N, C-alpha and C positions, 0 to 999 in steps of 0.2 A: 496370530496374537491380537488380543482385544484389549481395549482400554476400559476403565470403569464406566464410561458413558456409552458404550456400544449398545447396550440394551435399550436405552432411551432413543438412540438414533434409529435402531431397527424397528422400534414401535412408532416411528414417525414424530418423535418429540424433539428432533433436532432442527435448527434453523427455521424457527417460527417467528422470530422477532423482526420488527421493522428494520429493513436492511440499510437505510440511508440516514444515519443519525444526524447529519449536519444540514439536511434540508427535508424536514418531515411534513407530511400532510396526513390528515386523519384517515382518508379513504385509500384503501389498497387491497389487493388480493394476492395471496401467496400461491404460487404454482408449484412449490416443492412437493415431493411425494412420489407416488408410483406413476411412472410413465411406461409406455411400450418402447422396446428397443430392438434394433437389429444391426448386425455387422455384415456388410456386403463388400465385394470387390469395389475398388474406388470408382470404376467406370460403370458399375451396374446402376440401373434405374431405381427409383424408390421401391422398397419392398411391398409386395402385395400382402405378405404375412410377416408378422414380427416374431422375433426369437423368444420373447418373454418380457418380463417386467424388470425395470431398473429404478432404483431409488435415487431421485434427484434431491440434493446437489452433490452426489459423491462420484468421483471418477470411475469410469467403467472398470478399471483394473483393481479397484478397492473392494475389500470385503463388504463394507457397508453399502455399496451400490446394489448388493444382492447378485452381482454378475461375476466379478473377480476374474475377468478374462483379459488376456493380452490383446493389444490393439496395435496393428502394424501400419507403417506409412502408406502401404498400397491398399488400405481398406478405408471404408467409410462407415461411420457410426451414425445411425438414424435414431431419433427420438420422436415419439408421437404421444399426444394427449389431447383431450377436449376440455373446453372451459366454457362458462357462461358469463355474460355481462350482466351485472346487477341492474335492476330496473332503475335504481336511484342514480345511475350514471347516465341516463338518457340526456342527450343534448350536450354532452361533454366529449372531448377527445380522449382516446384511450392509448396509453403508452405501454409498451412491452419492454421490460427491463431484464437484462442479464448481468449478474454480478461479475462473472468471468466464465469463459469457455476456452479450453485449450485444445486446438489452436485456431483453426479456420472454421467459421460457422456460417451456414446459409439458412435463412429463416423463411418459412412458408406459413401463411395463414389462409385456411380454406382453399388450399391448392395453389394460391398465388404467391410468387416470390416477393417478399417484403424487403429484404436487404441481406447484406453479408458483413462479416467482420473478421479481421485478422488480428490476433494478439491474445495471448493466454492469460493475461493478468489484469486487464483493465475493464471497467464496466462499460456497457453500451446499451442503447435503447432504440426503439423504432416507434413511430406513430402508426398504429395499425388500424386507425379509424376507417380508412377507405376500404379495408379488406373484411370488415365485420359484416356478417349477414344479419338481417333484421330478425330478431327472435331466435330461440333455439341454441343449440350447441355450436361452438366454433372449434375448428380443428387446427392444431398447431403442430408443425413438423420442424425439427431442427436436424440438419445434416452436418456432420463434423469430420474433418480430416486433421491429422496431426503428424508432422514429419518426425517428431521427437528428435533423437540424436542423429538422424540422417539429414537434417536440415540445419541451417545456421540461424534460425529464429531464436529469440530469447526464450529460454526454457529452464535455466537454473541447472540443477544436477540430475535431471532426468536422463536416463540412458536405457536403451533397449536391452543391453546386457549389463547387469549390475555386478560390480566388484569394487573393492576399496571404498572410495568416497562417492560413488555414483549410485543413484537411487532408482526405484521402480517408477516408470512413467505414470503420469496422471492425466488422462485424456478426457475430453468432453466437458460437459457442464459440471463445474465444481463450486459454484457459488449460487446464491438464491436467484430464482426466476420469479418475476412478479409483475402484476398489472397495476396501473395507476390512472385514475381519471383526472383530467386537468381541464380548466375552462376552455371553451371552444374559441373564444375571441383572442385571448393572449394569456400566457402563463409564465411564471418564473421558472427558468430552466437551469440557471447557474447562480450559485451564491459563493462569493469569494471574499474571505475575510483576511485583512492584513493589519495586524496590530503595529502601532507606532508608539512604543513606550516612552521615548524621549519627548515626543510631542503631546502625549496624553490623549491619543485619539485612535479610533478604528477607521480604516479605509474599507468601505464595503462596496463591492461591485455586484449588482444584481442584473442578470441578463434575461431578456425575454426569449421565448421559444421561436420567434420569427421576427422579421422586419416589420415595423409598424408602417403601414401605408395609408395614404389618404389624409383625412382631416383629424383623425383620432390620435391623441397623444396620451402617454402613460407616465405615471409618476410612482415612486415607491416611498413608503414611510417605514423607517426602521426604529424600533424601540428596544433599548437595552435595559434588561432587568437583572437585578441582583437579589436572589432569594425572594423573587416575586415582586420586588419593589422597583418601580420605574426610576432609573437613574440618568437616562439620557434619551433624547429623541431627535431625529432629523429626517428631512424629506429631500428628495431630489428626483431628477429625471431618470427613467429607466434607461439602462445601458450606459450609464455614466458612473464615474467614481463618486462616492458620497463619503465625506469626512465627518465622523461623528465624535465629538469630544466626549471623553470618558473621565469625569472629574474624580480626582483622588484615586486613580486606578489601582486596584488590587492585582498584584503580579501573579503570574502562573509560574510555578517551579516544582521540582520533585518533592520538596518539603511542604509546599503549600500550593497544590494544584487548583487554584481558584478559577472557576469558569463563570462567565456571564451568559445569560440566556438572551436570545435575539429573536424578536418577532418582526417579520418583514411582510408588509402588505402592498399589493399592487392595485393602483387606482387608474380609472379612465378619467382624463381631463380634457377640456376643450383647448384648442390651439390658442395659446395666449397672444399670438401676434397675427391673428387672422386679418387679412386685408392690408397688411403693411407693405411698404415698398420693398421690392426684391433687389438684393445685391446682385448685379450682373456677373460678378466674378464667381460667386458661390451658388447662385440660384436659390438662395435662402433669404428670408427676411433679415434685414440688417442687424437686428438685435439677437439673432440666434447665436448660441455658443458663447455668449458674453455674460457680464455681470447681471444684466437685467433678466436674462433667461434663468440664471441660477436663483435670483431673488424670487422669481415667480414660483419655481418649483420648491423653494425652501419652505413655503407655507402652502399646504394644500388648499386649493380654492373651494369655495362653497359649491356644493353639487357634485364634487368628485365621488365617483362610485367605485367601491372596492370590488374587485373581481377575482383576486387570488390572494392567498396567504400561505406562508410557510414559516416554520420555526427552525432556529439554528442555535448555535452557541459559539463562543470564542474565548480565548485566553489572551491576556495582555502579557506578552513575554518578548524578550529580545535575545537573539543569539548573535555573537560577534566575536572578533578577535581583539585582544588587548595585550599590553606589555606586562610580563611577569618578571620575577627576579632573575630567571635564567633564559628569558626569551619570550617569544609570542605564545600566548595561551588562549584557550577558549573561554569566553565570558558568557554568563547567563544573567540577563538583567543588569548588565554593566559591572558584574562582579565575577572574579575567577571561580570556576567550578570544575573540579576534576570529574570526568565522565568515567564511570566504571560499570561494566555489565557484561553479559554473555553474548556470544554469537548465537543467534536464534534462527533455526532453519525451518521451523514450522511444519515438520512432517509428522505423520501419525500412522501407526501400524495398521489401523483399520480403515482410516479415511484418506490416507496419503496426503494430498494437498489440503483436503477439507477436514478441519477439526470435527469430531463426531457431533458435538453440540456447542451451543454458545457457552455453556457452563464449562465444557472441556477447554475451550479456547481461553477463557478467563482464568482457569486453574493455573496454567503456565505463568501468566502475567502476575497473578497474586502470589505465587511462590517466589518469583523474583523480587517482588516488592517486600515481602516478609523477610527475605534473605538480606535485605539492605542494599541491593543494587539500585543505582539511580538511572540506569540506561540499559538499552539493548541494541544490538546491531541486527536488524532484520535482514538475514543473509539470502540474497538472490531469490527472493520470493516476495510477492505482494499479498498482503492479507485482506480479508473482507474489511469493510469500513468499520464494522463494530469492534474490531480488534484495536484500531487506533483510537476509537472513542473511549475504550476502556483505559488505554494508556493515558489519554487526556484526563480522565477522571481520577485515576489513582496516582498520577505523577511519575511516569516513566519516560525519560527522553528516548527518542528513537533515531538511530542512524538507518536510513532506508536505502538498501541496495537496489539497483536495477538488475533484474534477472539476466544472467549471462547467456550469450549465444556463441557457439564455437563452430568454426569450420577448420578444414585441414590446413595446416601450415606446411609449406614446402621444406622447412628445416626440421620437421619433427623426426624423431627416431622411429623406425618402422615398428609397428605394434603398440606404440605409445598412444595415449589418449590425445585426441585432436585439440589443439589450442593454438591461438594465433601467436602468442609470445612465450618463449621459454624464459625461465627464471634468469638465465644468464644472457638473455637477449639484449641487444642494444638498439633495436629499432622495432617499430610497429609494422603491422601488415595492413595493406590496403584492402578494404572490403569492396565488393562490387557496388555500383550505385543502388541497385535494388535492395541488396542486403543492408546497406547503410541507411537507406530511406526507411526500411521497416523497423530497424532498431531504434532510430530516432523518433519515429512516429509513436512507438510503444513507450519510449522514455518520456516523451512529452505527455502522453495520455496518463501515465502514472503520476507525474507531477501535478497535472491538472486535477486528477481525482482526489489527491491527498493534500492539496494546497492549504486548506484551512485548518488542519489539525495542529494545535499548538505543541503537541508532544514531538512532532517530527522537527529535528533541528539540523540534520546533516543529510545531504544526498550523496550517494556513492554510485556513480555511473558505471564503474568498471572494477573488477576484482581479479587480482593476480594474473593479469594478462589473458584472462578467458574472454576471447573475442576483442581484445584491446586494439583499437584503431583510432587515430586522429584524436587522441585524448585531450590535447590542449584545446582544440576547437570545441569538442563535446563539453568539456568542463565550462568553458566560457559561455556556451549556449545555455547550459543549465543555470549558471549564475545570472545571465541576462533574463531568463524566464522567471527566476525567483531570487532576487537580490537580497531578500531578508533571511536567507539561510546560508549555512556554510556548505561548501562543495569539496568533497574528498575525491579528487579526480580519479585516482587509481589507488585502490587499497592493496598494498603489497606489491612486491616484485619490481616491475619496471617503472620507475618514477620519471616522469617527463617534466618535472619542475613547475607544474602549474597547479592551480587551485588554492584552497585555503589551508590544506593539511598535508603534511609529510607523514606517510603511513608505512610503518614497518610491520612485517610478520616474522615471528621467530618462535619456533616450537622446541628449541634446545633446552636440555635440563639446566644448563648454565648458560644464560643468554649473554651474548656479547654486548658491549656498549653500543648504542645506536645514536649516532651524532646527527645534529642538524647540518644541512647543506645549504641553507640560506637563512636570512634573518626576518622573513616576512610570513612564514607559515607556522602553524602549530605542529608540534611533534607528538605523535601518538603511536601506540602499539596496537595496531588494528586486529591482530590475532596472536594469541599465545596460549600456552597451557596444553589443552588437548589430552589431559591425563586420563588414560583408559582404566576402567574398572568393570570387567565383565562379571555379571551376576547370573549364575545358572537359574534357569527357569524364566528368565526375562530377556533372552537373546533372540534376535531375528534370525541370525545365521547360527545354526547349531552344528554344521558339518564343514565349515571352512573358517579361515582365520578372520577374526574380528580386528577392527582398526582402532589404534590408539597410538599417539606419538611416543608415549612411554606407558607401560601397562603395569598396574598394581593389582593385588589380589585380596586386599582387605580394606575396610573403611579407614582404619587408622593410618595406613600408609598413604592412602589417597589424600586424607586431610593434611598430613605432614607435608607432602609435596605441594599441595595447593597453597599452604601458608608460605612455603619457600618461594614459589613463583610470585606470589603477591608481595613478598618482601623485596624481591628483585625489582618489581615494578615500582615500589616506593623509592628505591635507590635511584632509578631512572628519573623519577619525578623530582627528587631532591637535587640531583647532580646535573641533569640535562634539561630540566624543565618540561619533561614529558607530561602531558595533561589529559591523557585518556588511555584506558586499557580495555581490550575486548577479550574475555576468556572464552575459549572453546570447550564446552558449549552448554546450552540449557538442558538438552536431553540427548540420550543415545538416539541415533538415526540409522536404522537398518544395520549395516555392518560396522558402523562407528559406535564405539562403546565409551566415548569420552564425555558423556553427558553428566550433569549434576543429578538428573533424574533418569531412571530407566526409560526405555522407549515406550513401554506401556503405561508410564506415569504412576506405577504402583509403589516404587521405592525411591525415597530421597537418599541418594548416596551420601550426601552431607545434608543433614536436616537444615531447614531454613533458619531456625533459631540459632543454630551453631554458626552458620555462615554469617549471620548478622553480627554475632560476637566477634568473629574473625575480622570482618570488615571494619567494625568500630575500633578494634585494637590497632589496626594498621594506620588509621587516621589519614587516609588519602583524601577524604572529602567529608 
């Protein structure tokens, strides 16, 4: 099954855009395209001969990779290609970036081991400058292993044997691979934006790529622009928080997704307190870290030399809880806002985890916006950064799930899919220290990578007991890491009473009343609907039962029952103060036929314009 964008992907016209929209530089080199590949036993050495060509960045199991082969936990997937360093990059350091590789990757440049990474959904990079040969072609090798459903690592719904709601695995490189030159002396490595709407300011943290040693000090200057016009400017020391007043701030919301541009420059400055008396307790000059230091960096001194620049953007918005007529509700920019949108799993019949092209990725989001939704729940998958940038631009709120990882529960029914917690469970299961450490490392990496996107308003660390453990502590850790967003500790099933949100899941035709069990959390319906409508000629499974909680066989019946579910949601909002609903789902996915779009994206089961009419008539938001 192919989507309308498959031909572009196969012609090499997919994933050519700059991949890091919130920290851009002009110079970069895209390494997507044709690589050599081989699949060997896991213990075998690097292959002397490769099996053929693979198209990066599509998973090896996908049609668009050009391979479409199964990949097992006892195998190793090898990638190889050559590249050259542009002459214009001389004297700079070269970074090698990976958008995402599922799951464990070992990187070699010119035969030398550069580093390794575990985690299938977060970006990582290496400084490969020491490994580059003078002149000529450089050789890059990536070796990947993936336990898939035989491990307990975060993986979402990937399963070696597909049935029901479990999908084809997506192993190997599945997001853009690219090179970037940065200044040799010091460069900006991290940009973190935190809007404070009530105070009318942006807190910016810019981090350098290494510790500054010796007599050289560094400062940053941030300029805020609105439509190309300078509206604010501030300077401060590198690796410190910088508060930038934003006068008469224009807010970001689904109805008005206003974004400010941000120019960040890095300067070398002289030590302002050279030769001063040392504090014997801190071993720093006495005026370090105080008002006088801040005052010095607040105005760049004469002679400051700019050595690096990046561009970014941000939105001024606030997500919080507040009191509504029927209890606590979610607030956007200090006003109640009902969140309504679909569960969005981000799977593709030809690319699996990887959308065929950037245009394909945006198609799903544009359909949802035209349909009048104001949010989506990104379900147990993390998308490329360009996805969230488009949500930022068009105004779609995002609830972001952490991809689940599941291991065997001692209480499970024989033959049943492995999960930690049963729907009827009353307790969580304890992970091993190694398993917990890996999950929490990947969770933190996801939050760090997506931190500055204004569209993301809710973190969802766990879903329906899939790998659920120590959820009270995990939720508190997420909140401590990012206090400016809401935390939905566990979406569905076993509620442990923590977090900002009480989340029910219910797929019944007539849903029961879902009551609050405390007075401090917002009440939401985190999954409902799931109305199946299989359309011949657009089915992934043609020889076995497709999945839908209730199944209908024409568009009229589907629309009728969709309106009925939405009416029930409105009753919950009016009577119980429910403040969000997540309808399952945006598209069909493999055996699941409960999408608003077919899996190949060729048919709108309910056209976007008609959905918008329905949503407006319901008057939920």
